[in-house]
N, C-alpha and C positions, 0 to 999 in steps of 0.2 A: 821535270818541273823543279823550279827553285823554291825552297821553303823560306819565307821571309816573315818578319814580325812587322805588320803594317800599322799597328795601333800604338804600341808602347810596351814598356817593361811590365811583366806580370800578366800579359794576355797570351792566350795560346796562339802559336804561329799558324798562319794560313798559307795555302799554296797559291802562288801567283798564277793566274790563268791567262791563256791567250785565246784570242778569237774575236768574234764580232759582237759589238754591243747590242743588247736587246732594246735599248732606248731608241724610239723613233722620234726624231727631233720635232717635226711639225705636229704629228698626232699627239704625242705626249705633252708637248709644249702648249698646244691648244687646250688639252684637258686641264693642265695645271692652271692656265690662264682663266678658264671657266670656273675652277674651284676658287680662285682668288676673287673673281667677280661675284660669285655666290656669297662668299664670306663678307665682302664689302657691302653687298645689298642687304644681307641679313642683319649685320650690325652696322647700320648706316648712320653715322653721326652727321653726315653732310645734309641729310634731309632736315636737320634742325639748324645747323650752323650756317649753311649756305644762304637760305633766305634771310636770316637775321643779319648776317654780315653784309649781304647785298643791300638791304634797306639802309643800314648805317652808312655804307659806302656811298649810296646815291645821295643821301642827305648831306653828308660831309663834302661831297664833291660839287654839288650843285646849289646848295643853300648856304649863304654866307652867315646866317644866324645860328647855325648848328654849333653846339658847345661840346666839350669833352664829357661833362656830366650827363648831358642828354644822350650822347653816344653810348656811354657806359651803361646807364640805366635802360636804354633802349635794347641793347644787346642782352642784358640780364632778363628783362621782362619778356622779350621775344623768346628766349630760350626756355624760360619757365612756362610761357604759354604753349610752346610746342610740347614740352614734357607733360603738361596738364592735359592737353588734347590727346596725346598718345596714350596717357593713362586712363582716359575716360572712354576711348573708342577702340574698336578692333575691326579687322577685316573679316569677311564672311569665312566660316569654317576654321577660324583660328583656334588652335588647341593650346598653344603655349602662351604664357603671359609676356613673352618677349615681343610678340606681335602687337600687343596693346592690351588694355583692360586691366593692367596691373594695379591701378589705383582703386578699382572697385571690386577686386578679388577674383576676376575671371572674365572670360569672353561672354559668358551668359548674362552678366549684370551690366553691360556697358550702356552708355547713354546713346551711342550711335553705332550701328554696324554698317561698314562700307562694303560694297560689292567685291572689292579687291584690295590687296595691300597697296597697290599703286594709287588708288583713289584715296586711301587713308593718308599716304605720304603727301599727296598733292594738297589735301585740305590741311594737314599739319603745317606744311610750308606756307599756305595762305594765312593761317592764323598767326604763325610766327612772324611773317613779314609785316602783317597789318599791325600787330601789337607793338613790334619794334619801331615801326615807322611813326605811329601815333605817339608812343611814349617819348621817342626822341624829340619830336616836335614840341610836345608839352613841356618836358623838362628843359629843353633849350630855351623856350620862351620864359620860363620861370627863373632861370639862372642868368647871371651876368656874363656877358661875353667879355673874355679877357684879352682877345686879340683884336688889333685894329685892322682896318681894311688894307692898309699897306702891308701888314704882316701876312695877310691872307692872299695877297696877290701872287699868282702862280700856283696856288693850291685850290682855290675855288674857281669854277669855270666862269662865272659871271664877272669876276674881278681880273681875269687874265686877259691881257691884250692879245688879239688875234693877228697873226701875220697876214700881210697883204700879198695877194697872188697876181697882181696886175702884170708883172714883167716875166712871168713864168710860162713856159711852153705848155700847151694843153695836155700833153702826155705826162707832165711832171706834177700835175695838180692832184692832190689826194681825192678830191670829190670825183674826178673822172675815173681814177683807178678804183675807187669804191664802187662806182656804178658798174664797171666791168666785172669786178669780183662778184658782186651781187647777181649780175646777169648769168655768169658762169655757174654760180651756186644754184640758181633757179633751174637752169637747163639741166644740170646734173641731177637735181632732185626729180625732175620730170622723167628723165631717162631711166634712172634707177629706182623709181617709185615702185 
């Protein structure tokens, strides 16, 4: 065997080995992927930011009266509502304050105990979405709209002209393709349910 220094100067040399790797690509890769999924679900910022950003996106895309101030304060209030809800509630059998109840000092003092962590996440998302949606509407109605309808054309759905599909073959129409994709999704859901 050849002795090589594989790290750098000042480290003891190691012997280069030959043989087969002990790493099993699919088995170890799956385990690693599951660890990443567990970390992402344990520290899940998307349960807060996804519903809030979705409410802002919906209003900005489909309501021509939405303003930047409304969107900003809607995002801010929705995030705060999610944090407040998470701080006041906890799932059943929660020991750690990371799972909730950190605002009231522990899981035994919470306002609401949910049967599972998923239920708590679901209700946190509902509160965040609702507060963001309502706040965005109220602030948008109270602030002056700075953009004209001409500037919003192409950005807001109701102001965007829709293309005509009269001279297009049936198999090139998006509605027909969407129906096919939806039907395939339903069939696959039934088969693999």
